[in-house]
C-alpha positions as CSV (number, residue, x, y, z in Angstrom):
1,M,-18.1,-44.4,-134.1
2,R,-18.4,-40.6,-134.7
3,S,-20.2,-40.8,-138.0
4,D,-21.0,-43.1,-140.9
5,C,-18.1,-41.7,-143.0
6,P,-15.6,-44.4,-144.0
7,I,-12.7,-42.0,-143.6
8,S,-13.8,-41.2,-140.0
9,Y,-14.2,-44.9,-139.3
10,A,-10.6,-45.5,-140.4
11,L,-9.3,-42.6,-138.4
12,D,-10.9,-44.1,-135.3
13,F,-8.3,-46.9,-135.7
14,F,-5.4,-45.0,-137.3
15,G,-5.8,-41.4,-136.2
16,D,-2.3,-41.4,-134.7
17,K,1.0,-42.3,-136.3
18,W,2.0,-44.9,-133.7
19,S,-0.7,-47.4,-134.7
20,L,0.4,-47.3,-138.3
21,L,4.0,-47.5,-137.4
22,V,3.4,-50.6,-135.3
23,I,1.6,-52.1,-138.3
24,R,4.4,-51.1,-140.5
25,D,6.9,-52.9,-138.3
26,L,4.8,-56.0,-138.3
27,V,4.5,-56.0,-142.1
28,F,7.8,-54.7,-143.4
29,E,10.3,-55.1,-140.5
30,G,9.2,-58.6,-139.3
31,K,8.9,-57.3,-135.7
32,S,6.6,-59.2,-133.3
33,F,7.8,-58.4,-129.7
34,F,7.3,-55.3,-127.5
35,K,11.0,-54.6,-127.3
36,E,11.4,-54.8,-131.1
37,F,8.7,-52.2,-131.6
38,Q,10.3,-50.1,-128.9
39,Q,13.6,-50.1,-130.8
40,S,12.1,-48.5,-133.9
41,K,13.8,-45.4,-135.1
42,E,10.9,-43.2,-134.3
43,G,11.4,-43.8,-130.5
44,I,8.0,-44.6,-129.2
45,A,7.5,-44.3,-125.4
46,T,6.7,-47.5,-123.6
47,N,3.3,-46.3,-122.3
48,I,2.2,-45.2,-125.8
49,L,3.4,-48.4,-127.3
50,S,1.5,-50.5,-124.7
51,S,-1.6,-48.4,-125.3
52,R,-1.4,-48.8,-129.1
53,L,-0.9,-52.5,-128.9
54,K,-3.9,-52.9,-126.6
55,K,-6.0,-50.7,-128.9
56,L,-5.0,-52.6,-132.1
57,E,-5.7,-55.9,-130.4
58,A,-9.1,-54.7,-129.0
59,S,-10.0,-53.6,-132.6
60,G,-9.0,-56.9,-134.1
61,I,-6.1,-55.6,-136.2
62,I,-3.5,-57.7,-134.3
63,E,-3.5,-60.6,-131.9
64,S,-1.1,-61.6,-129.2
65,R,-0.1,-64.9,-127.7
66,V,2.3,-66.0,-125.0
67,Y,5.6,-66.8,-126.6
68,P,6.3,-70.5,-126.1
69,Q,10.0,-70.1,-125.6
70,L,9.6,-67.5,-122.9
71,K,6.3,-67.5,-121.1
72,T,6.7,-63.9,-119.8
73,K,6.8,-62.5,-123.4
74,K,3.9,-61.8,-125.8
75,E,4.2,-62.2,-129.5
76,Y,2.1,-60.0,-131.8
77,K,0.9,-60.7,-135.3
78,L,-1.6,-59.3,-137.7
79,T,-5.1,-60.8,-137.9
80,A,-6.9,-61.2,-141.3
81,K,-8.3,-57.7,-140.6
82,G,-4.8,-56.4,-140.2
83,L,-3.5,-58.2,-143.3
84,D,-6.1,-56.4,-145.3
85,L,-4.2,-53.2,-144.6
86,I,-1.2,-54.3,-146.7
87,P,-2.6,-52.6,-149.9
88,V,-3.2,-49.4,-147.9
89,L,0.4,-49.4,-146.7
90,V,1.8,-50.1,-150.2
91,E,-0.2,-47.2,-151.5
92,M,1.0,-44.9,-148.7
93,I,4.6,-45.8,-149.5
94,A,4.1,-45.2,-153.3
95,W,2.4,-41.9,-152.6
96,S,5.0,-40.7,-150.1
97,A,7.9,-41.6,-152.5
98,K,6.2,-39.8,-155.3
99,Y,6.0,-36.5,-153.4
100,Q,9.1,-36.7,-151.2
101,E,12.6,-37.5,-152.3
102,G,15.1,-39.2,-150.1
103,L,12.8,-41.6,-148.3
104,A,14.0,-45.1,-147.3
105,V,12.2,-46.8,-150.2
106,K,14.0,-49.2,-152.5
107,D,13.7,-48.2,-156.2
108,N,12.9,-51.8,-157.2
109,F,10.0,-51.8,-154.7
110,L,8.5,-48.8,-156.4
111,S,9.0,-50.2,-159.9
112,K,7.4,-53.5,-158.8
113,V,4.4,-51.5,-157.3
114,A,4.1,-49.5,-160.5
115,N,4.1,-52.6,-162.6
116,D,2.0,-55.0,-160.5
117,R,0.6,-53.8,-157.2
118,E,-1.4,-57.0,-156.7
119,A,1.7,-59.2,-157.0
120,V,3.6,-57.0,-154.5
121,V,0.7,-57.3,-152.0
122,A,0.4,-61.1,-152.6
123,A,4.2,-61.5,-152.0
124,I,4.1,-59.5,-148.7
125,R,1.0,-61.6,-147.6
126,S,2.8,-64.8,-148.4
127,K,6.0,-63.8,-146.5
128,L,3.9,-63.0,-143.4
129,A,2.0,-66.3,-143.7
130,D,5.3,-68.1,-143.6
131,Q,6.4,-66.5,-140.3
């Protein structure tokens, strides 16, 4: 840890876009396998993806397990610590949509966030718990 600043602490985990995009894919895209993350539209290189998955796992944001149907595959999911990032992601989406037109955000999502952020976060958490 570089300092006792909470922003600095968060940046130690999320100082690069790839870590947040992996978390985004877990939360909003339902992705859980290496190849699925690799197919994201941003085009992450395999070495960077591998590095970010290891970093997120080492920091307790995600966990992996051997996929029962194919023992050579790992399946990734958010830990409780990772799930606690859902409100942060929702806020980032709302902020981005406020200041940039044309982003891939459904209007009904933004109106739901505007009316009841807590319900949106709870619904996302519930959906992930069912997976």
